[in-house]
C-alpha positions, 0 to 999 in steps of 0.5 A: 500500500502506497502512502499519500504525500501527507502520510509520507511527510508525517512519517518523516516528520515523526522520525526527525522529531524523535531525534531533535529537540530545542531548548532556550539557548538552542531552539528548534527552527521549525519550517512550515511550507504551504503551496503559497506561503512559508513560515518559520518558528523558533521553538523552546521544546522544554518550556513549550514556547515560541521565541520568535516567528516569521512568515511570508505573510508579514507586510514587508514581505507580502507587499514585495513582488518576487517568486516564492523562493525569493520570498523564502529567502526574505523570511530566512533573513527576517527570522535570523534578525529576530533571533539575534535580537532575542539573543539567539545565535545557534538553532537546531534546524527542523525541516518538518518532513519537507525535502531540503530543497527549493524554498526550504533550502533557500530559507536555511541558506538566507538565515545562515548568511544573516548570522544564524548557526546550525 
């Protein structure tokens, strides 16, 4: 029996989440990608809190024209700025079951260029 796309992603997601976890000093950087938007959160799994978040729905990014991949890079830069403002330099990257390719890779590369380490 073949898995649907969602079942396959959830299976990969559970496998990843079994291995990684975020803390206050090194939070988990979780990416969510829909067909049109992309968002990312810095999550402290020990206290169950979100430290910072960024999305392609933010006014500055949504008002700009460009491809979804270019907007993903803008989101990566924005989350890095917000993380550094919150005093976070290192994160654990959680691709959330998505392939490390395209928009997810672009977001990660832009966050690295802006100063985050993972």
